[in-house]
py3Dmol code that shows the C-alpha trace and the ligand (Angstrom):
import py3Dmol

protein = """\
ATOM      1  CA  UNK A   1       1.633 -23.185   4.253  1.00  0.00           C
ATOM      2  CA  UNK A   2       2.654 -21.824   7.646  1.00  0.00           C
ATOM      3  CA  UNK A   3       0.685 -18.931   9.166  1.00  0.00           C
ATOM      4  CA  UNK A   4       1.536 -16.619  12.032  1.00  0.00           C
ATOM      5  CA  UNK A   5      -1.420 -16.660  14.426  1.00  0.00           C
ATOM      6  CA  UNK A   6      -0.897 -14.645  17.619  1.00  0.00           C
ATOM      7  CA  UNK A   7       2.669 -15.600  18.439  1.00  0.00           C
ATOM      8  CA  UNK A   8       2.493 -19.115  17.059  1.00  0.00           C
ATOM      9  CA  UNK A   9       3.515 -20.472  13.689  1.00  0.00           C
ATOM     10  CA  UNK A  10       0.868 -22.978  12.648  1.00  0.00           C
ATOM     11  CA  UNK A  11      -0.259 -24.894   9.574  1.00  0.00           C
ATOM     12  CA  UNK A  12      -3.003 -23.102   7.666  1.00  0.00           C
ATOM     13  CA  UNK A  13      -5.510 -25.893   8.500  1.00  0.00           C
ATOM     14  CA  UNK A  14      -4.938 -25.277  12.215  1.00  0.00           C
ATOM     15  CA  UNK A  15      -5.961 -21.602  12.063  1.00  0.00           C
ATOM     16  CA  UNK A  16      -9.649 -20.758  12.444  1.00  0.00           C
ATOM     17  CA  UNK A  17     -11.116 -17.271  12.493  1.00  0.00           C
ATOM     18  CA  UNK A  18     -13.876 -16.819  15.041  1.00  0.00           C
ATOM     19  CA  UNK A  19     -17.256 -15.645  13.699  1.00  0.00           C
ATOM     20  CA  UNK A  20     -17.131 -12.843  16.268  1.00  0.00           C
ATOM     21  CA  UNK A  21     -13.683 -11.608  15.296  1.00  0.00           C
ATOM     22  CA  UNK A  22     -14.128  -7.828  14.992  1.00  0.00           C
ATOM     23  CA  UNK A  23     -11.962  -7.669  11.876  1.00  0.00           C
ATOM     24  CA  UNK A  24     -14.524  -9.867  10.210  1.00  0.00           C
ATOM     25  CA  UNK A  25     -17.637  -8.129  11.561  1.00  0.00           C
ATOM     26  CA  UNK A  26     -16.578  -4.466  11.672  1.00  0.00           C
ATOM     27  CA  UNK A  27     -13.332  -4.254   9.721  1.00  0.00           C
ATOM     28  CA  UNK A  28     -12.069  -3.263  13.192  1.00  0.00           C
ATOM     29  CA  UNK A  29      -8.364  -3.655  12.692  1.00  0.00           C
ATOM     30  CA  UNK A  30      -5.333  -2.652  10.673  1.00  0.00           C
ATOM     31  CA  UNK A  31      -2.951  -4.290   8.235  1.00  0.00           C
ATOM     32  CA  UNK A  32       0.297  -4.066   6.289  1.00  0.00           C
ATOM     33  CA  UNK A  33       1.589  -5.586   3.073  1.00  0.00           C
ATOM     34  CA  UNK A  34       5.359  -6.049   3.120  1.00  0.00           C
ATOM     35  CA  UNK A  35       7.322  -6.917   0.010  1.00  0.00           C
ATOM     36  CA  UNK A  36       9.787  -9.814   0.017  1.00  0.00           C
ATOM     37  CA  UNK A  37      12.540  -9.869  -2.611  1.00  0.00           C
ATOM     38  CA  UNK A  38      15.009 -12.778  -2.692  1.00  0.00           C
ATOM     39  CA  UNK A  39      13.772 -13.941   0.688  1.00  0.00           C
ATOM     40  CA  UNK A  40      14.531 -10.512   2.256  1.00  0.00           C
ATOM     41  CA  UNK A  41      11.849  -8.144   3.556  1.00  0.00           C
ATOM     42  CA  UNK A  42      11.965  -4.704   1.911  1.00  0.00           C
ATOM     43  CA  UNK A  43      11.658  -1.707   4.295  1.00  0.00           C
ATOM     44  CA  UNK A  44      10.191  -3.944   7.021  1.00  0.00           C
ATOM     45  CA  UNK A  45      10.929  -1.351   9.708  1.00  0.00           C
ATOM     46  CA  UNK A  46       8.925   1.350   7.890  1.00  0.00           C
ATOM     47  CA  UNK A  47       5.955  -1.024   7.619  1.00  0.00           C
ATOM     48  CA  UNK A  48       6.140  -2.010  11.287  1.00  0.00           C
ATOM     49  CA  UNK A  49       6.406   1.650  12.321  1.00  0.00           C
ATOM     50  CA  UNK A  50       3.316   2.458  10.249  1.00  0.00           C
ATOM     51  CA  UNK A  51       1.497  -0.538  11.777  1.00  0.00           C
ATOM     52  CA  UNK A  52       2.290   0.792  15.239  1.00  0.00           C
ATOM     53  CA  UNK A  53       1.014   4.279  14.271  1.00  0.00           C
ATOM     54  CA  UNK A  54      -2.210   2.853  12.801  1.00  0.00           C
ATOM     55  CA  UNK A  55      -2.701   0.742  15.951  1.00  0.00           C
ATOM     56  CA  UNK A  56      -2.321   3.811  18.191  1.00  0.00           C
ATOM     57  CA  UNK A  57      -4.763   5.837  16.106  1.00  0.00           C
ATOM     58  CA  UNK A  58      -7.506   3.230  16.557  1.00  0.00           C
ATOM     59  CA  UNK A  59      -6.496   2.508  20.173  1.00  0.00           C
ATOM     60  CA  UNK A  60      -5.308  -1.073  19.710  1.00  0.00           C
ATOM     61  CA  UNK A  61      -2.321  -1.970  21.887  1.00  0.00           C
ATOM     62  CA  UNK A  62      -0.164  -4.513  20.134  1.00  0.00           C
ATOM     63  CA  UNK A  63       0.213  -7.671  22.234  1.00  0.00           C
ATOM     64  CA  UNK A  64       4.005  -7.749  21.959  1.00  0.00           C
ATOM     65  CA  UNK A  65       6.985  -5.565  20.991  1.00  0.00           C
ATOM     66  CA  UNK A  66       7.717  -4.790  17.342  1.00  0.00           C
ATOM     67  CA  UNK A  67      11.130  -6.498  17.634  1.00  0.00           C
ATOM     68  CA  UNK A  68       9.405  -9.733  18.588  1.00  0.00           C
ATOM     69  CA  UNK A  69       6.911  -9.330  15.732  1.00  0.00           C
ATOM     70  CA  UNK A  70       9.779  -8.742  13.314  1.00  0.00           C
ATOM     71  CA  UNK A  71      11.534 -11.911  14.514  1.00  0.00           C
ATOM     72  CA  UNK A  72       8.301 -13.927  14.100  1.00  0.00           C
ATOM     73  CA  UNK A  73       7.761 -12.561  10.577  1.00  0.00           C
ATOM     74  CA  UNK A  74      11.320 -13.476   9.590  1.00  0.00           C
ATOM     75  CA  UNK A  75      10.763 -16.966  10.978  1.00  0.00           C
ATOM     76  CA  UNK A  76       7.497 -17.168   8.970  1.00  0.00           C
ATOM     77  CA  UNK A  77       9.413 -16.304   5.780  1.00  0.00           C
ATOM     78  CA  UNK A  78      12.057 -18.906   6.633  1.00  0.00           C
ATOM     79  CA  UNK A  79       9.614 -21.707   7.474  1.00  0.00           C
ATOM     80  CA  UNK A  80       7.705 -21.133   4.217  1.00  0.00           C
ATOM     81  CA  UNK A  81      10.977 -21.012   2.309  1.00  0.00           C
ATOM     82  CA  UNK A  82       9.513 -17.869   0.800  1.00  0.00           C
ATOM     83  CA  UNK A  83      11.474 -15.888  -1.790  1.00  0.00           C
ATOM     84  CA  UNK A  84       9.268 -13.544  -3.888  1.00  0.00           C
ATOM     85  CA  UNK A  85       5.985 -11.891  -3.061  1.00  0.00           C
ATOM     86  CA  UNK A  86       4.007 -10.235  -0.309  1.00  0.00           C
ATOM     87  CA  UNK A  87       3.760 -10.786   3.376  1.00  0.00           C
ATOM     88  CA  UNK A  88       0.260  -9.889   4.562  1.00  0.00           C
ATOM     89  CA  UNK A  89      -0.070  -8.908   8.207  1.00  0.00           C
ATOM     90  CA  UNK A  90      -3.247  -7.924  10.022  1.00  0.00           C
ATOM     91  CA  UNK A  91      -4.198  -7.037  13.543  1.00  0.00           C
ATOM     92  CA  UNK A  92      -7.805  -7.353  14.623  1.00  0.00           C
ATOM     93  CA  UNK A  93      -9.026  -5.693  17.807  1.00  0.00           C
ATOM     94  CA  UNK A  94      -9.998  -9.212  18.864  1.00  0.00           C
ATOM     95  CA  UNK A  95     -12.982 -11.461  19.441  1.00  0.00           C
ATOM     96  CA  UNK A  96     -16.012 -10.674  21.604  1.00  0.00           C
ATOM     97  CA  UNK A  97     -19.835 -10.792  21.435  1.00  0.00           C
ATOM     98  CA  UNK A  98     -20.927  -8.327  18.749  1.00  0.00           C
ATOM     99  CA  UNK A  99     -21.298  -4.771  20.054  1.00  0.00           C
ATOM    100  CA  UNK A 100     -19.869  -1.629  18.446  1.00  0.00           C
ATOM    101  CA  UNK A 101     -18.080  -0.167  21.476  1.00  0.00           C
ATOM    102  CA  UNK A 102     -14.711  -1.639  22.472  1.00  0.00           C
ATOM    103  CA  UNK A 103     -15.298  -4.754  24.564  1.00  0.00           C
ATOM    104  CA  UNK A 104     -13.459  -4.888  27.910  1.00  0.00           C
ATOM    105  CA  UNK A 105     -10.409  -7.160  28.273  1.00  0.00           C
ATOM    106  CA  UNK A 106     -10.171  -7.953  24.593  1.00  0.00           C
ATOM    107  CA  UNK A 107      -6.892  -9.252  23.139  1.00  0.00           C
ATOM    108  CA  UNK A 108      -5.780  -8.290  19.629  1.00  0.00           C
ATOM    109  CA  UNK A 109      -5.447 -11.124  17.094  1.00  0.00           C
ATOM    110  CA  UNK A 110      -2.409 -10.989  14.800  1.00  0.00           C
ATOM    111  CA  UNK A 111      -2.405 -12.990  11.582  1.00  0.00           C
ATOM    112  CA  UNK A 112       0.338 -13.026   8.937  1.00  0.00           C
ATOM    113  CA  UNK A 113       0.984 -15.156   5.875  1.00  0.00           C
ATOM    114  CA  UNK A 114       2.974 -15.097   2.657  1.00  0.00           C
ATOM    115  CA  UNK A 115       1.565 -14.790  -0.861  1.00  0.00           C
ATOM    116  CA  UNK A 116       3.732 -15.474  -3.930  1.00  0.00           C
ATOM    117  CA  UNK A 117       3.661 -12.566  -6.393  1.00  0.00           C
ATOM    118  CA  UNK A 118       5.891 -11.797  -9.364  1.00  0.00           C
ATOM    119  CA  UNK A 119       7.075  -8.236  -9.999  1.00  0.00           C
ATOM    120  CA  UNK A 120       4.569  -6.646 -12.460  1.00  0.00           C
ATOM    121  CA  UNK A 121       7.166  -6.115 -15.181  1.00  0.00           C
ATOM    122  CA  UNK A 122       4.693  -5.841 -18.077  1.00  0.00           C
ATOM    123  CA  UNK A 123       2.713  -3.040 -16.399  1.00  0.00           C
ATOM    124  CA  UNK A 124       5.923  -1.306 -15.339  1.00  0.00           C
ATOM    125  CA  UNK A 125       7.312  -1.425 -18.860  1.00  0.00           C
ATOM    126  CA  UNK A 126       4.192  -0.519 -20.820  1.00  0.00           C
ATOM    127  CA  UNK A 127       2.274   1.560 -18.285  1.00  0.00           C
ATOM    128  CA  UNK A 128      -1.361   1.203 -17.250  1.00  0.00           C
ATOM    129  CA  UNK A 129      -4.694   2.983 -17.827  1.00  0.00           C
ATOM    130  CA  UNK A 130      -6.498   4.716 -14.956  1.00  0.00           C
ATOM    131  CA  UNK A 131      -9.971   6.118 -14.342  1.00  0.00           C
ATOM    132  CA  UNK A 132     -10.935   8.998 -12.057  1.00  0.00           C
ATOM    133  CA  UNK A 133     -13.468   8.046  -9.374  1.00  0.00           C
ATOM    134  CA  UNK A 134     -15.042  10.146  -6.586  1.00  0.00           C
ATOM    135  CA  UNK A 135     -13.190   9.680  -3.311  1.00  0.00           C
ATOM    136  CA  UNK A 136     -16.081   8.785  -1.007  1.00  0.00           C
ATOM    137  CA  UNK A 137     -13.911   7.201   1.704  1.00  0.00           C
ATOM    138  CA  UNK A 138     -13.827   8.426   5.305  1.00  0.00           C
ATOM    139  CA  UNK A 139     -11.480  11.198   6.457  1.00  0.00           C
ATOM    140  CA  UNK A 140      -8.825   9.125   8.232  1.00  0.00           C
ATOM    141  CA  UNK A 141      -7.136   7.621   5.190  1.00  0.00           C
ATOM    142  CA  UNK A 142      -3.710   7.738   6.894  1.00  0.00           C
ATOM    143  CA  UNK A 143      -4.829   4.773   9.015  1.00  0.00           C
ATOM    144  CA  UNK A 144      -4.197   1.495   7.208  1.00  0.00           C
ATOM    145  CA  UNK A 145      -7.602   0.235   8.244  1.00  0.00           C
ATOM    146  CA  UNK A 146      -9.159  -3.093   7.295  1.00  0.00           C
ATOM    147  CA  UNK A 147     -12.227  -1.133   6.152  1.00  0.00           C
ATOM    148  CA  UNK A 148     -11.530  -1.201   2.439  1.00  0.00           C
ATOM    149  CA  UNK A 149     -15.005  -0.987   0.948  1.00  0.00           C
ATOM    150  CA  UNK A 150     -14.394   2.475  -0.551  1.00  0.00           C
ATOM    151  CA  UNK A 151     -11.201   1.197  -2.173  1.00  0.00           C
ATOM    152  CA  UNK A 152     -12.867  -2.031  -3.336  1.00  0.00           C
ATOM    153  CA  UNK A 153     -15.728  -0.167  -5.051  1.00  0.00           C
ATOM    154  CA  UNK A 154     -13.383   2.367  -6.654  1.00  0.00           C
ATOM    155  CA  UNK A 155     -11.023  -0.336  -7.969  1.00  0.00           C
ATOM    156  CA  UNK A 156     -13.960  -2.282  -9.400  1.00  0.00           C
ATOM    157  CA  UNK A 157     -15.246   0.841 -11.158  1.00  0.00           C
ATOM    158  CA  UNK A 158     -11.817   1.200 -12.771  1.00  0.00           C
ATOM    159  CA  UNK A 159     -11.770  -2.498 -13.772  1.00  0.00           C
ATOM    160  CA  UNK A 160     -15.280  -2.168 -15.234  1.00  0.00           C
ATOM    161  CA  UNK A 161     -13.808   0.467 -17.572  1.00  0.00           C
ATOM    162  CA  UNK A 162     -10.821  -1.689 -18.511  1.00  0.00           C
ATOM    163  CA  UNK A 163      -8.500   0.343 -16.283  1.00  0.00           C
ATOM    164  CA  UNK A 164      -6.057  -0.977 -13.699  1.00  0.00           C
ATOM    165  CA  UNK A 165      -6.373   1.785 -11.114  1.00  0.00           C
ATOM    166  CA  UNK A 166      -8.903   4.327  -9.848  1.00  0.00           C
ATOM    167  CA  UNK A 167      -7.524   7.821  -9.255  1.00  0.00           C
ATOM    168  CA  UNK A 168      -9.539   9.228  -6.374  1.00  0.00           C
ATOM    169  CA  UNK A 169     -10.793  12.815  -6.475  1.00  0.00           C
ATOM    170  CA  UNK A 170     -12.116  14.594  -3.382  1.00  0.00           C
ATOM    171  CA  UNK A 171     -13.586  18.118  -3.682  1.00  0.00           C
ATOM    172  CA  UNK A 172     -11.999  18.411  -7.116  1.00  0.00           C
ATOM    173  CA  UNK A 173      -8.510  17.488  -5.847  1.00  0.00           C
ATOM    174  CA  UNK A 174      -6.620  14.260  -6.598  1.00  0.00           C
ATOM    175  CA  UNK A 175      -5.857  12.411  -3.356  1.00  0.00           C
ATOM    176  CA  UNK A 176      -4.390   8.991  -4.242  1.00  0.00           C
ATOM    177  CA  UNK A 177      -5.179   5.741  -6.027  1.00  0.00           C
ATOM    178  CA  UNK A 178      -7.532   3.104  -4.597  1.00  0.00           C
ATOM    179  CA  UNK A 179      -4.473   1.123  -3.422  1.00  0.00           C
ATOM    180  CA  UNK A 180      -1.597   3.345  -4.580  1.00  0.00           C
ATOM    181  CA  UNK A 181      -0.197   6.878  -4.333  1.00  0.00           C
ATOM    182  CA  UNK A 182      -0.344   9.077  -7.414  1.00  0.00           C
ATOM    183  CA  UNK A 183       2.390  11.333  -8.829  1.00  0.00           C
ATOM    184  CA  UNK A 184       2.420  13.651 -11.825  1.00  0.00           C
ATOM    185  CA  UNK A 185       5.260  15.477 -13.530  1.00  0.00           C
ATOM    186  CA  UNK A 186       4.358  18.961 -14.700  1.00  0.00           C
ATOM    187  CA  UNK A 187       6.892  21.463 -16.039  1.00  0.00           C
ATOM    188  CA  UNK A 188       9.679  19.144 -14.817  1.00  0.00           C
ATOM    189  CA  UNK A 189       8.358  19.155 -11.227  1.00  0.00           C
ATOM    190  CA  UNK A 190       7.249  15.963  -9.526  1.00  0.00           C
ATOM    191  CA  UNK A 191       4.003  16.528  -7.662  1.00  0.00           C
ATOM    192  CA  UNK A 192       2.050  14.400  -5.191  1.00  0.00           C
ATOM    193  CA  UNK A 193      -0.559  14.938  -2.481  1.00  0.00           C
ATOM    194  CA  UNK A 194       0.894  15.904   0.907  1.00  0.00           C
ATOM    195  CA  UNK A 195       1.032  13.169   3.561  1.00  0.00           C
ATOM    196  CA  UNK A 196      -1.973  14.265   5.637  1.00  0.00           C
ATOM    197  CA  UNK A 197      -5.172  12.486   6.724  1.00  0.00           C
ATOM    198  CA  UNK A 198      -6.574  12.316   3.189  1.00  0.00           C
ATOM    199  CA  UNK A 199      -4.065   9.715   1.960  1.00  0.00           C
ATOM    200  CA  UNK A 200      -2.196   6.662   3.120  1.00  0.00           C
ATOM    201  CA  UNK A 201       1.431   7.589   3.768  1.00  0.00           C
ATOM    202  CA  UNK A 202       2.790   5.013   1.347  1.00  0.00           C
ATOM    203  CA  UNK A 203       6.176   3.485   2.037  1.00  0.00           C
ATOM    204  CA  UNK A 204       6.849   3.401  -1.716  1.00  0.00           C
ATOM    205  CA  UNK A 205       5.787   7.069  -1.898  1.00  0.00           C
ATOM    206  CA  UNK A 206       8.387   7.874   0.749  1.00  0.00           C
ATOM    207  CA  UNK A 207      11.105   5.845  -1.038  1.00  0.00           C
ATOM    208  CA  UNK A 208      10.212   7.554  -4.338  1.00  0.00           C
ATOM    209  CA  UNK A 209      10.546  11.017  -2.756  1.00  0.00           C
ATOM    210  CA  UNK A 210      13.955  10.039  -1.343  1.00  0.00           C
ATOM    211  CA  UNK A 211      15.068   8.785  -4.774  1.00  0.00           C
ATOM    212  CA  UNK A 212      13.807  11.999  -6.413  1.00  0.00           C
ATOM    213  CA  UNK A 213      15.887  13.950  -3.927  1.00  0.00           C
ATOM    214  CA  UNK A 214      18.990  11.863  -4.716  1.00  0.00           C
ATOM    215  CA  UNK A 215      18.396  12.317  -8.446  1.00  0.00           C
ATOM    216  CA  UNK A 216      17.850  16.083  -7.926  1.00  0.00           C
ATOM    217  CA  UNK A 217      14.369  15.970  -9.392  1.00  0.00           C
ATOM    218  CA  UNK A 218      12.374  18.933  -8.031  1.00  0.00           C
ATOM    219  CA  UNK A 219       9.386  17.880  -5.901  1.00  0.00           C
ATOM    220  CA  UNK A 220       6.254  19.635  -4.680  1.00  0.00           C
ATOM    221  CA  UNK A 221       4.121  17.854  -2.068  1.00  0.00           C
ATOM    222  CA  UNK A 222       0.974  19.813  -2.862  1.00  0.00           C
ATOM    223  CA  UNK A 223      -2.477  18.666  -3.907  1.00  0.00           C
ATOM    224  CA  UNK A 224      -3.392  19.211  -7.549  1.00  0.00           C
ATOM    225  CA  UNK A 225      -6.825  19.262  -9.140  1.00  0.00           C
ATOM    226  CA  UNK A 226      -8.367  16.788 -11.565  1.00  0.00           C
ATOM    227  CA  UNK A 227      -7.614  18.986 -14.570  1.00  0.00           C
ATOM    228  CA  UNK A 228      -3.867  18.768 -13.775  1.00  0.00           C
ATOM    229  CA  UNK A 229      -4.092  15.075 -14.701  1.00  0.00           C
ATOM    230  CA  UNK A 230      -4.825  16.109 -18.286  1.00  0.00           C
ATOM    231  CA  UNK A 231      -2.025  18.680 -18.418  1.00  0.00           C
ATOM    232  CA  UNK A 232       0.665  16.447 -16.897  1.00  0.00           C
ATOM    233  CA  UNK A 233       3.628  15.387 -19.004  1.00  0.00           C
ATOM    234  CA  UNK A 234       4.052  12.186 -16.996  1.00  0.00           C
ATOM    235  CA  UNK A 235       2.155  10.242 -14.386  1.00  0.00           C
ATOM    236  CA  UNK A 236       2.830   7.205 -12.256  1.00  0.00           C
ATOM    237  CA  UNK A 237       1.567   5.334  -9.226  1.00  0.00           C
ATOM    238  CA  UNK A 238       3.494   3.792  -6.360  1.00  0.00           C
ATOM    239  CA  UNK A 239       2.787   0.880  -4.030  1.00  0.00           C
ATOM    240  CA  UNK A 240       4.484  -2.040  -2.361  1.00  0.00           C
ATOM    241  CA  UNK A 241       3.185  -4.472  -4.993  1.00  0.00           C
ATOM    242  CA  UNK A 242       3.278  -2.246  -8.108  1.00  0.00           C
ATOM    243  CA  UNK A 243       6.522  -0.420  -7.116  1.00  0.00           C
ATOM    244  CA  UNK A 244       6.704   2.565  -9.540  1.00  0.00           C
ATOM    245  CA  UNK A 245       4.335   2.050 -12.457  1.00  0.00           C
ATOM    246  CA  UNK A 246       3.659   4.541 -15.279  1.00  0.00           C
ATOM    247  CA  UNK A 247       0.092   5.663 -16.004  1.00  0.00           C
ATOM    248  CA  UNK A 248      -0.246   6.302 -19.730  1.00  0.00           C
ATOM    249  CA  UNK A 249      -3.965   7.035 -20.025  1.00  0.00           C
ATOM    250  CA  UNK A 250      -6.561   8.678 -17.763  1.00  0.00           C
ATOM    251  CA  UNK A 251     -10.275   8.593 -18.593  1.00  0.00           C
ATOM    252  CA  UNK A 252      -9.404   7.605 -22.148  1.00  0.00           C
ATOM    253  CA  UNK A 253      -6.976  10.545 -22.681  1.00  0.00           C
ATOM    254  CA  UNK A 254      -3.266   9.909 -23.221  1.00  0.00           C
ATOM    255  CA  UNK A 255      -0.883  11.226 -20.552  1.00  0.00           C
ATOM    256  CA  UNK A 256       1.818  13.324 -22.271  1.00  0.00           C
ATOM    257  CA  UNK A 257       2.758  11.463 -25.443  1.00  0.00           C
ATOM    258  CA  UNK A 258       0.942   8.339 -24.204  1.00  0.00           C
ATOM    259  CA  UNK A 259       4.201   6.594 -23.242  1.00  0.00           C
ATOM    260  CA  UNK A 260       5.993   6.230 -19.892  1.00  0.00           C
ATOM    261  CA  UNK A 261       7.924   9.447 -19.234  1.00  0.00           C
ATOM    262  CA  UNK A 262      11.649  10.088 -18.765  1.00  0.00           C
ATOM    263  CA  UNK A 263      11.522  11.083 -15.093  1.00  0.00           C
ATOM    264  CA  UNK A 264       9.322   8.043 -14.377  1.00  0.00           C
ATOM    265  CA  UNK A 265      11.946   5.840 -16.045  1.00  0.00           C
ATOM    266  CA  UNK A 266      14.776   7.368 -14.012  1.00  0.00           C
ATOM    267  CA  UNK A 267      12.896   6.774 -10.783  1.00  0.00           C
ATOM    268  CA  UNK A 268      11.979   3.216 -11.778  1.00  0.00           C
ATOM    269  CA  UNK A 269      15.633   2.468 -12.503  1.00  0.00           C
ATOM    270  CA  UNK A 270      16.748   3.894  -9.157  1.00  0.00           C
ATOM    271  CA  UNK A 271      14.019   1.888  -7.402  1.00  0.00           C
ATOM    272  CA  UNK A 272      15.194  -1.381  -8.971  1.00  0.00           C
ATOM    273  CA  UNK A 273      18.742  -0.566  -7.835  1.00  0.00           C
ATOM    274  CA  UNK A 274      17.490  -0.083  -4.289  1.00  0.00           C
ATOM    275  CA  UNK A 275      15.830  -3.527  -4.451  1.00  0.00           C
ATOM    276  CA  UNK A 276      19.071  -5.183  -5.472  1.00  0.00           C
ATOM    277  CA  UNK A 277      21.060  -3.425  -2.763  1.00  0.00           C
ATOM    278  CA  UNK A 278      18.421  -4.602  -0.232  1.00  0.00           C
ATOM    279  CA  UNK A 279      18.821  -8.214  -1.438  1.00  0.00           C
ATOM    280  CA  UNK A 280      22.624  -8.033  -1.098  1.00  0.00           C
ATOM    281  CA  UNK A 281      22.442  -6.907   2.542  1.00  0.00           C
TER     282      UNK A 281
END
"""
ligand_1 = """\
16
PMP
N -2.686 4.306 -0.836
C -3.553 3.349 -0.484
C -4.980 3.716 -0.279
C -3.113 2.023 -0.312
O -3.989 1.066 0.043
C -1.756 1.707 -0.559
C -1.236 0.308 -0.451
N -1.749 -0.440 0.542
C -0.893 2.741 -0.932
C -1.383 4.027 -1.051
C 0.570 2.468 -1.178
O 1.249 2.268 0.038
P 2.593 1.429 0.114
O 3.559 2.089 -0.810
O 3.002 1.530 1.539
O 2.254 0.050 -0.317
"""
view = py3Dmol.view(width=600, height=400)
view.addModel(protein, "pdb")
view.setStyle({"model": 0}, {"cartoon": {"style": "trace"}})
view.addModel(ligand_1, "xyz")
view.setStyle({"model": 1}, {"stick": {}})
view.zoomTo()
view.show()
């Protein structure tokens, strides 16, 4: 397997992470997960733009231009002969003797590699179960930070209850999933949390809102409370890996009639069409 390390493409065995890499010691860095379908990156530009925004917010200056990074990532895909799955990309603030404050003259470390992953067709067809969990994360959730402990603990709590996703609730309001954005349909209106600092501004969330607009599905980007989950007719989550996936049960209660809803199905269909038009480009 070939890995992008800095601006070099190396064999995995040649790449070694330093024990004083700040990503490793502090989670001091940012990341992206980019989907590859048929060897083509999906919405790469949106991911790179978000990476740049996250970098700015934590005061990391990327060591080279995004165009150069994009070219290196495409070369990584080509050299691995990679067709289906995820491209993981992370930027650490760099390596220096351990001390919380930013070290002087530190250079960011970029690492990227590919991970095969099939589209989760079973989950998308049948829907998944979710569990509500307190959102105890920090208040800058729009930064795609490497600090994922809050998400890790929430996801595990869901798994411990035989659920696939944790729906996070802060001050009584639903924010997002532990690694997904959450949508409900109530009275024919699609609803999701506004893109502020309490959620990650998901690329799939953005695509879904564009598709809803094209399909003339009414949308409200307003926060809703936990009880709305139990009154919703439909519910789904979105993410780069899960795409659009119905949620059919929350905390043991069926959502609507307990089956994936009609609006969810329309959006899923439109999403799959956008994947195939991406692959044909
Ligand atoms: N929210 C959180 C907390 C996430 O970690 C993710 C995926 N990394 C998402 C939402 C979905 O974002 P995207 O659609 O860009 O994958």
